[in-house]
C-alpha positions in Angstrom: 0.2 0.0 0.1 1.4 3.3 -0.7 2.5 5.8 1.9 0.1 8.5 2.6 1.2 11.8 1.4 3.0 14.0 3.7 3.3 17.8 2.8 5.7 18.8 5.6 8.2 16.6 3.5 8.7 20.0 1.3 7.1 22.5 3.6 7.9 21.9 6.9 6.7 24.0 10.1 9.9 25.8 10.3 10.6 26.2 6.4 6.6 28.0 6.4 7.4 30.0 9.5 10.6 31.3 7.7 8.8 32.2 4.7 5.9 34.1 6.5 8.5 36.1 8.4 10.1 37.0 4.9 6.9 37.8 3.1 6.4 41.5 4.3 10.1 42.6 3.6 9.9 41.4 0.2 6.4 43.1 -0.2 7.9 46.3 1.5 11.0 46.2 -0.6 9.8 45.2 -4.1 12.2 42.3 -4.2 12.2 38.8 -5.5 12.4 36.1 -2.6 15.7 34.4 -3.7 15.9 33.3 0.0 12.5 31.7 -0.5 13.7 30.3 -3.9 16.7 28.7 -2.2 14.8 27.1 0.4 12.4 25.6 -1.8 14.6 24.1 -4.4 16.9 22.6 -1.3 13.6 20.7 -0.1 13.0 19.8 -3.4 10.2 21.6 -4.2 11.1 22.6 -8.0 10.8 18.9 -8.7 7.8 17.9 -7.1 6.1 17.0 -10.5 8.5 15.2 -11.8 8.5 11.4 -12.2 10.7 9.6 -9.7 12.3 8.0 -12.7 13.7 11.6 -13.7 14.9 12.6 -10.2 11.9 14.3 -9.2 9.4 13.6 -6.1 6.6 12.0 -8.5 3.9 13.7 -6.8 0.7 13.9 -8.2 -1.2 17.2 -9.7 -3.6 17.1 -6.3 -0.7 16.7 -4.2 1.0 19.7 -5.7 -1.9 21.6 -5.4 -2.3 20.8 -2.0 1.5 22.1 -1.4 0.7 24.9 -3.2 -2.2 25.9 -1.0 0.0 25.9 2.0 2.8 27.7 0.3 0.3 30.7 -0.4 -1.0 30.9 3.3 2.4 31.6 4.5 4.0 33.5 1.2 1.3 34.4 -1.4 4.0 35.8 -3.9 6.4 33.3 -3.7 3.7 30.7 -4.3 2.4 32.5 -7.3 6.0 33.1 -8.6 6.8 29.2 -8.3 3.8 28.5 -9.6 4.9 29.5 -13.1 7.5 26.8 -12.6 5.3 24.2 -11.7 3.1 25.2 -14.5 5.6 23.8 -17.0 6.6 21.0 -15.0 2.9 20.1 -14.7 2.6 20.3 -18.5 5.4 17.9 -18.9 3.9 15.8 -16.7 0.8 15.7 -18.4 2.2 14.8 -21.9 4.6 12.3 -20.1 1.6 10.7 -18.6 0.3 10.2 -22.0 3.3 9.1 -23.6 4.7 12.1 -24.9 8.3 13.1 -24.1 8.0 16.4 -26.0 9.3 18.2 -22.6 11.5 15.9 -21.2 14.3 18.1 -21.2 11.8 20.2 -18.6 11.5 17.2 -16.2 15.5 16.8 -16.2 16.0 20.5 -15.8 13.6 21.0 -13.1 14.9 17.9 -11.2 18.7 19.5 -11.6 17.1 22.4 -10.0 16.7 24.7 -13.1 14.1 27.2 -13.1 11.4 27.7 -15.9 9.3 30.7 -16.5 5.9 31.3 -18.4 6.2 33.8 -21.3 2.6 33.5 -22.6 0.9 36.8 -21.6 0.6 39.8 -24.2 -0.8 43.3 -23.7 -4.0 43.0 -24.8 -3.9 39.7 -26.4 -7.1 38.2 -24.9 -6.9 35.2 -27.3 -3.9 33.9 -24.6 -3.0 30.7 -25.9 -4.8 30.8 -29.3 -3.1 33.7 -30.6 0.0 35.7 -30.3 1.4 39.4 -31.2 4.7 38.1 -31.2 6.6 37.0 -34.5 8.2 33.9 -34.8 10.4 33.7 -37.7 11.9 30.3 -39.2 15.6 30.2 -38.7 16.0 27.8 -41.6 17.0 25.2 -39.5 13.8 24.1 -37.6 14.4 26.8 -34.8 12.8 30.0 -34.5 13.5 33.5 -33.7 11.0 35.5 -31.4 10.6 39.0 -31.6 7.8 40.8 -29.2 7.3 41.8 -25.9 5.4 39.5 -23.1 4.1 40.7 -19.7 3.5 39.4 -16.5 6.7 37.2 -16.6 6.9 35.9 -12.9 10.6 34.6 -11.7 12.3 37.5 -14.3 15.3 37.8 -12.2 16.0 34.1 -11.8 14.4 32.1 -14.4 17.0 29.7 -16.6 14.3 28.8 -19.3 11.4 31.1 -20.8 8.7 29.2 -22.5 6.8 31.4 -24.9 4.6 31.4 -27.9 4.9 33.4 -31.1 3.1 33.4 -34.5 4.8 32.0 -37.7 3.4 34.2 -40.6 5.7 33.1 -43.3 6.7 29.5 -43.6 4.6 27.6 -46.7 1.8 26.4 -44.0 1.5 29.5 -42.4 0.1 30.6 -40.0 1.0 28.5 -37.4 1.5 29.1 -33.6 5.0 28.2 -32.5 5.8 27.0 -28.5 9.2 27.0 -27.9 11.7 27.4 -24.8 14.5 30.1 -24.6 17.5 30.4 -22.6 18.7 33.9 -21.4 20.9 35.9 -23.6 21.4 39.2 -25.0 18.4 39.1 -27.2 16.1 38.5 -24.0 15.5 41.8 -22.3 13.9 42.0 -18.8 12.6 45.6 -17.8 12.9 46.2 -14.1 9.2 47.7 -14.1 7.2 45.6 -11.3 6.1 48.1 -9.0 2.3 46.8 -8.2 -0.3 46.9 -5.7 0.3 43.5 -4.7 1.9 40.2 -5.4 5.3 42.3 -5.6 7.6 39.7 -4.8 6.9 37.7 -8.0 8.9 40.4 -10.0 6.5 39.4 -13.0 8.3 41.9 -15.2 8.0 42.7 -18.7 10.3 40.6 -20.9 11.3 42.1 -24.4 12.0 39.6 -27.0 14.8 40.9 -29.8 15.1 37.8 -32.3 15.7 35.6 -29.3 16.7 31.9 -30.7 14.9 28.6 -30.0 16.8 25.9 -31.5 15.1 23.1 -33.3 15.2 20.6 -30.0 13.7 23.7 -28.0 10.6 23.7 -30.6 7.6 21.9 -29.1 4.9 22.5 -31.1 3.3 24.1 -34.4 -0.3 24.3 -34.2 -2.7 26.0 -36.3 -4.1 29.2 -34.4 -7.4 29.1 -32.6 -8.6 26.4 -29.9 -6.9 23.4 -30.3 -7.5 19.5 -28.5 -3.5 19.1 -28.9 -2.5 17.6 -25.5 0.3 20.3 -24.9 -2.7 22.9 -24.9 -4.8 21.0 -22.7 -2.0 20.6 -20.2 -1.1 24.2 -20.0 -4.8 25.3 -19.7 -5.3 22.8 -17.1 -2.4 22.9 -15.1 -2.3 26.6 -15.0 -5.9 27.2 -14.0 -5.6 24.2 -11.0 -2.4 25.7 -9.6 -3.5 29.2 -9.8 -6.9 28.1 -8.0 -4.7 26.4 -5.3 -3.0 29.8 -4.9 -5.9 31.7 -4.2 -7.5 28.9 -2.1 -4.3 29.0 0.2 -5.0 32.8 0.7 -8.4 32.5 1.5 -7.5 29.8 4.1 -4.6 32.0 5.7 -7.4 35.1 6.1 -10.1 32.6 7.4 -7.1 31.4 10.0 -6.6 35.1 10.9 -10.2 35.9 11.3 -10.6 33.3 13.8 -7.4 34.3 15.5 -8.6 37.9 15.8 -12.3 36.8 16.9 -10.8 35.0 19.8 -8.1 37.8 20.7 -10.4 40.8 20.6 -12.8 41.7 23.1 -15.8 43.7 23.2 -15.8 46.8 25.5 -19.3 46.7 25.9 -20.1 43.3 27.0 -16.4 42.2 28.1 -17.0 38.9 25.8 -14.7 37.6 23.6 -15.9 38.7 19.8 -15.6 34.7 19.4 -19.0 34.8 21.2 -20.8 37.8 19.3 -23.5 36.1 17.3 -22.7 38.7 14.2 -19.0 37.7 14.0 -19.8 33.9 14.4 -22.0 34.7 11.5 -19.5 36.0 9.4 -16.8 33.7 10.2 -19.2 30.8 9.4 -19.9 32.4 6.2 -16.2 32.7 5.2 -15.8 29.0 6.1 -18.8 27.5 4.3 -17.4 29.3 0.9 -14.0 28.4 1.7 -14.4 24.8 2.4 -16.0 24.0 -1.2 -12.7 24.9 -2.7 -9.8 22.1 -1.7 -12.6 19.4 -2.5 -13.0 20.8 -6.3 -9.2 21.5 -6.6 -8.4 17.8 -5.8 -11.4 16.3 -7.9 -10.4 18.3 -10.8 -6.6 17.6 -10.6 -7.2 13.7 -10.0 -9.1 13.8 -13.4 -6.3 15.4 -15.1 -4.0 12.9 -13.9 -6.3 10.1 -14.4 -7.0 11.1 -18.1 -10.6 11.4 -17.5 -12.8 12.4 -20.6 -14.8 15.6 -20.0 -15.0 16.1 -23.6 -15.8 19.5 -24.4 -16.8 20.6 -20.9 -12.9 20.5 -19.7 -12.1 24.0 -20.7 -15.4 25.4 -18.6 -14.6 23.5 -15.7 -11.1 24.6 -15.5 -12.0 28.0 -16.0 -14.9 27.8 -13.6 -12.7 26.5 -11.0 -10.2 29.2 -11.1 -12.9 31.7 -11.2 -14.6 30.5 -8.0 -11.3 30.4 -6.2 -10.1 33.8 -7.0 -14.1 35.6 -6.5 -14.4 33.5 -3.2 -10.8 34.2 -1.8 -11.6 38.1 -2.6 -14.7 37.7 -0.8 -13.2 35.6 2.2 -10.5 38.3 2.6 -12.9 41.3 2.6 -14.7 39.8 5.4 -11.5 38.7 7.4 -10.8 42.7 7.2 -14.2 43.3 8.9 -13.6 40.5 11.5 -10.0 42.0 11.8 -11.5 45.5 12.7 -9.7 48.5 12.0 -6.3 47.4 12.8 -6.0 45.4 9.8 -6.1 48.8 7.6 -2.6 49.5 8.7 -0.4 48.6 5.9 1.7 46.8 8.0 -0.5 43.7 8.9 -0.6 40.4 7.3 -4.6 41.2 6.3 -3.7 44.2 4.6 -0.9 42.6 2.6 -3.6 39.6 1.4 -6.1 42.2 0.7 -3.6 43.6 -1.8 -2.3 40.2 -3.1 -5.7 38.5 -3.6 -6.9 41.3 -6.2 -4.0 40.0 -8.9 -6.3 36.6 -9.3 -8.9 38.9 -11.5 -6.0 39.5 -13.8 -4.8 35.8 -14.8 -6.4 34.1 -17.4 -9.2 32.9 -17.3 -10.5 36.4 -16.4 -14.2 36.7 -15.7 -15.6 37.6 -19.2 -13.4 34.5 -20.8 -14.8 32.3 -17.7 -18.4 33.1 -18.1 -18.3 33.0 -22.3 -16.7 29.2 -21.9 -19.1 27.8 -19.3 -21.8 30.1 -21.3 -21.1 27.9 -24.4 -20.5 24.7 -22.7 -24.3 25.0 -21.5 -25.8 27.0 -24.3 -23.6 26.3 -27.4 -22.0 28.9 -29.1 -23.9 32.1 -30.1 -25.2 31.9 -33.8 -23.2 33.9 -36.0 
C-alpha cells in the first residue's frame, strides 16, 4: 500500500514560518524572494511534479495543488512565482503521462534545480494561448527567432528557461502558433518595471524578445491558431488554472485562520465578552468557512481527473475556467470579510491582512478572467452564439 502524502516533507512548519516572516519584507522592499527560492530548491520543491525515474518527487497534480495552498498561506507572492515554474513541469507531466516526451528536458532540468518561467501573456491579447502578437521567424534549421513583448513574466530575475509562444506567418503552411523555450541571452531583455499594488515578490516583469533564438530541439509545437485539442494546449490550460486556483485558495484559508485568531483575541468593551461569542462575528466567520470549504475538494477532484486522463470532452475548458474563477472570487470575498472581522487595525499597511487584501486582487487579472470564464461556461451549457 502506498504511503500517505506528507506535505511536511516539502513544506515543514519551520520552513513555512521562515517564508511567512520574509513575506512582508519582500512586499515592502519590492524584491524577489531569492531566499525563499533557495530554501524551496533545497527541499526539492522545484521537482515535485517530476517523475521519480527522472529524479523528482513524483507527486500527483492534486498533491502539488495541496502544497501550493500551504505555501500561499505563508507567502502568497512566493507561491504565485513558483506556480509558473510548476505550470511547465505540470504540463511536462501531463504529456509524460500520455506517453509524450516533448518536454522531457523540462523534467530533467527541474529535477536538477533549473527554473522555468511562463512567457505567454501579452498586453491586449485576449486570445491568450490561441493567438500571439509575437513574431516567430523560422531560422531555416527547424528553430525560431522570437520578436515581441511578454508581460507578467514571473520569476524574471531568476529563470533559466522561458517558455513562449509566437505566430509564424512566413512558412509555406503558415499561419502557425509556435511554442518553444528560450535561454537567457542578450536578445532577451527583462525590464525592471514591477511596481504593483500586491504580489510584489513575484517580480513579474515585462520581457522584450529581440530575435531571441529557440533551436529546433526546443521547439515543442507548431499548431494552427485558435482552440486546439492538442495535449500541450490542454496541459497548459489545465495545470495553469488548477495551480492558480490553489494559490488563491491558500490565501482564503490564511485569511480565515487570521479571522479566527482575531475573533478569539478581541473583546468587546461593551459586554466584556470575546468577539468569538458575538453572533454577528460568528455568522461572518461561518459564512467565510462555508465558502472556503467548497474549494479544496473541487481542486482535488479536478486535479485527479487530469492525472487519471478522465474524458470530460468539450466541458474540460469550462470546468477548469470555472474552478479558477470560483477560487479567485471566493478568496477575495473571504479576505474582504476577514478585514471586517479584524477590525480597524487590519487597515494598517503593516498587517498581514492588509497584504493579503492587496495580493488577492491579482487573481482577477490571470486567465481565465471573469469574462472569459463566463463565456466558456455559457458555451458549454448553451452552445455557441449563432453567427
